[in-house]
C-alpha positions as CSV (number, residue, x, y, z in Angstrom):
1,X,0.1,0.0,0.0
2,X,1.4,3.4,-0.9
3,X,0.8,7.0,0.4
4,X,1.6,10.3,-1.4
5,X,1.9,13.1,1.3
6,X,1.5,16.4,-0.4
7,X,2.9,19.4,1.6
8,X,4.5,16.8,3.7
9,X,6.7,19.0,6.1
10,X,7.9,16.9,8.9
11,X,5.8,13.8,7.9
12,X,2.7,14.2,10.1
13,X,0.5,12.1,7.9
14,X,3.2,9.7,6.8
15,X,4.2,8.9,10.5
16,X,1.0,7.0,11.1
17,X,0.7,5.6,7.6
18,X,4.4,4.2,7.6
19,X,3.5,2.6,11.2
20,X,0.6,0.8,9.6
21,X,2.7,-0.6,6.9
22,X,2.4,2.1,4.0
23,X,5.3,2.9,1.8
24,X,5.4,6.7,2.0
25,X,6.4,9.4,-0.5
26,X,6.3,13.0,0.5
27,X,6.5,16.2,-1.6
28,X,7.3,19.6,-0.4
29,X,9.1,22.7,-1.4
30,X,11.3,22.5,1.9
31,X,13.3,19.7,3.5
32,X,12.6,19.9,7.2
33,X,13.3,16.4,8.2
34,X,10.7,14.4,6.4
35,X,11.8,10.8,7.3
36,X,10.8,8.8,4.2
37,X,11.3,9.3,0.4
38,X,11.1,13.0,-0.3
39,X,10.6,14.9,-3.6
40,X,11.5,18.5,-3.2
41,X,9.2,20.5,-5.5
42,X,6.8,23.3,-5.6
43,X,3.4,21.7,-5.8
44,X,2.0,24.9,-7.4
45,X,4.0,24.1,-10.7
46,X,4.9,20.3,-10.2
47,X,3.9,18.1,-13.0
48,X,2.4,14.8,-11.5
49,X,3.4,13.0,-14.8
50,X,6.9,13.2,-13.7
51,X,6.3,10.7,-11.0
52,X,5.3,7.3,-12.8
53,X,3.9,5.4,-9.8
54,X,0.3,4.4,-8.5
55,X,-0.8,5.5,-4.9
56,X,-3.5,4.0,-3.0
57,X,-3.9,7.2,-0.7
58,X,-3.1,10.7,-1.1
59,X,-3.1,13.2,2.0
60,X,-2.5,16.7,1.5
61,X,-2.3,19.7,3.7
62,X,-1.8,22.8,1.9
63,X,-0.4,26.0,3.8
64,X,-3.2,27.4,5.7
65,X,-1.8,30.8,6.9
66,X,-4.1,32.7,4.4
67,X,-7.1,30.8,5.6
68,X,-6.3,31.2,9.2
69,X,-6.2,35.0,8.7
70,X,-9.7,35.1,7.1
71,X,-11.3,34.1,10.6
72,X,-9.1,36.2,13.0
73,X,-10.6,39.2,14.5
74,X,-9.5,42.5,12.6
75,X,-7.6,43.7,15.7
76,X,-5.4,40.6,15.3
77,X,-4.7,41.5,11.6
78,X,-3.7,45.0,12.7
79,X,-7.0,46.4,11.2
80,X,-6.0,45.6,7.9
81,X,-8.6,43.9,5.3
82,X,-7.7,40.4,4.6
83,X,-7.6,39.5,0.9
84,X,-9.4,36.6,-0.7
85,X,-7.0,33.5,0.0
86,X,-4.9,32.2,-3.0
87,X,-6.4,28.7,-4.1
88,X,-3.4,27.9,-6.4
89,X,-2.1,25.3,-4.0
90,X,-5.7,23.9,-3.3
91,X,-6.3,23.5,-6.9
92,X,-2.9,21.9,-7.8
93,X,-3.9,19.4,-5.0
94,X,-7.2,18.5,-6.8
95,X,-5.3,18.3,-10.0
96,X,-2.8,15.8,-8.6
97,X,-5.7,13.7,-7.0
98,X,-7.5,13.6,-10.4
99,X,-4.2,12.6,-12.1
100,X,-3.4,9.8,-9.7
101,X,-7.0,8.6,-9.0
102,X,-6.1,7.0,-5.7
103,X,-8.6,4.9,-4.1
104,X,-8.9,7.2,-1.1
105,X,-7.7,10.8,-0.5
106,X,-7.9,13.4,2.3
107,X,-7.2,17.2,2.1
108,X,-6.7,18.9,5.7
109,X,-6.9,22.5,6.6
110,X,-8.4,25.0,9.1
111,X,-11.9,26.3,9.7
112,X,-11.2,29.5,7.5
113,X,-10.7,27.2,4.5
114,X,-14.3,25.8,4.7
115,X,-16.0,28.3,2.3
116,X,-13.1,28.2,-0.2
117,X,-12.6,24.4,-0.3
118,X,-16.2,23.3,-0.6
119,X,-16.4,24.2,-4.4
120,X,-13.2,22.3,-4.9
121,X,-13.4,19.3,-2.7
122,X,-17.1,18.9,-1.9
123,X,-18.7,19.2,1.5
124,X,-16.6,18.8,4.7
125,X,-16.5,15.2,5.6
126,X,-14.8,15.4,9.1
127,X,-13.6,17.7,12.0
128,X,-11.0,16.5,14.3
129,X,-10.1,19.2,16.9
130,X,-9.0,22.3,15.0
131,X,-8.5,20.2,11.7
132,X,-11.0,20.0,8.9
133,X,-10.9,17.1,6.6
134,X,-12.4,16.8,2.8
135,X,-12.0,14.0,0.4
136,X,-12.9,10.4,-0.2
137,X,-11.8,8.3,2.9
138,X,-13.5,6.1,5.4
139,X,-15.1,7.4,8.4
140,X,-12.9,6.9,11.4
141,X,-12.8,7.8,15.2
142,X,-10.2,10.0,16.6
143,X,-9.8,11.8,19.8
144,X,-9.4,15.7,19.1
145,X,-5.9,17.2,19.9
146,X,-5.5,20.9,20.4
147,X,-1.8,21.0,21.5
148,X,-0.8,23.4,18.6
149,X,-2.1,26.3,20.7
150,X,0.2,25.6,23.7
151,X,3.4,25.8,21.7
152,X,5.6,28.7,23.0
153,X,6.9,31.3,20.6
154,X,9.9,30.4,18.7
155,X,11.2,30.5,15.1
156,X,9.9,26.9,14.2
157,X,6.2,27.4,15.7
158,X,4.5,27.6,12.4
159,X,6.2,24.4,11.3
160,X,5.4,22.8,14.6
161,X,1.7,24.0,14.6
162,X,1.1,22.6,11.0
163,X,2.3,19.1,11.7
164,X,-0.6,16.5,11.6
165,X,-0.8,15.0,15.2
166,X,0.1,11.2,15.3
167,X,-3.3,10.2,16.8
168,X,-4.9,11.6,13.6
169,X,-2.7,10.3,10.9
170,X,-2.6,6.7,12.7
171,X,-6.5,6.7,13.0
172,X,-6.8,7.7,9.4
173,X,-4.1,5.2,8.5
174,X,-5.9,2.3,10.3
175,X,-9.2,3.1,8.6
176,X,-7.5,3.3,5.0
177,X,-5.6,0.0,5.6
178,X,-8.9,-1.8,6.5
179,X,-10.9,-0.1,3.5
180,X,-8.1,-1.1,1.1
181,X,-8.0,-4.6,2.1
182,X,-11.8,-4.7,1.6
183,X,-11.5,-3.0,-1.8
184,X,-8.9,-5.8,-2.8
185,X,-11.0,-8.6,-1.6
186,X,-14.1,-7.4,-3.5
187,X,-12.0,-7.2,-6.9
């Protein structure tokens, strides 16, 4: 079973999937310690045809900063109007999903992305803590985690806040592994 982890960062999605037996490949513009096979690329311009593989699952966590700003009080944005978020990376995600036709896929982001992602990815499918999920994936249970708000200020805070919590990645990986086995048995 193979996972393609888009905007993989430090490998939050991949950690749970790898521990459940998935072969993980990540794509990101930065190498910040992704522990599996990493392709350094800008997903806004990357051509999925350059990767001649099939993937059973695609997970994506496009950058959320612009979407987060849309839900903050004006005082937090220093009174400035917040412009409409750029959807280039979200559209690239959909293009990549459509190119590979995985059996299962999930896109994660924040509450501020809800009105923008609905037209691209369909209705919101699941909320786990402060993380919102769209896509085609099996329903799963997962305890909500809110630890990202407790991180102290430091230069790596944004990276650490964006990392998918292990309980979430493992819960989804378990559900995907079970669903993929059922799909294989049915064919």
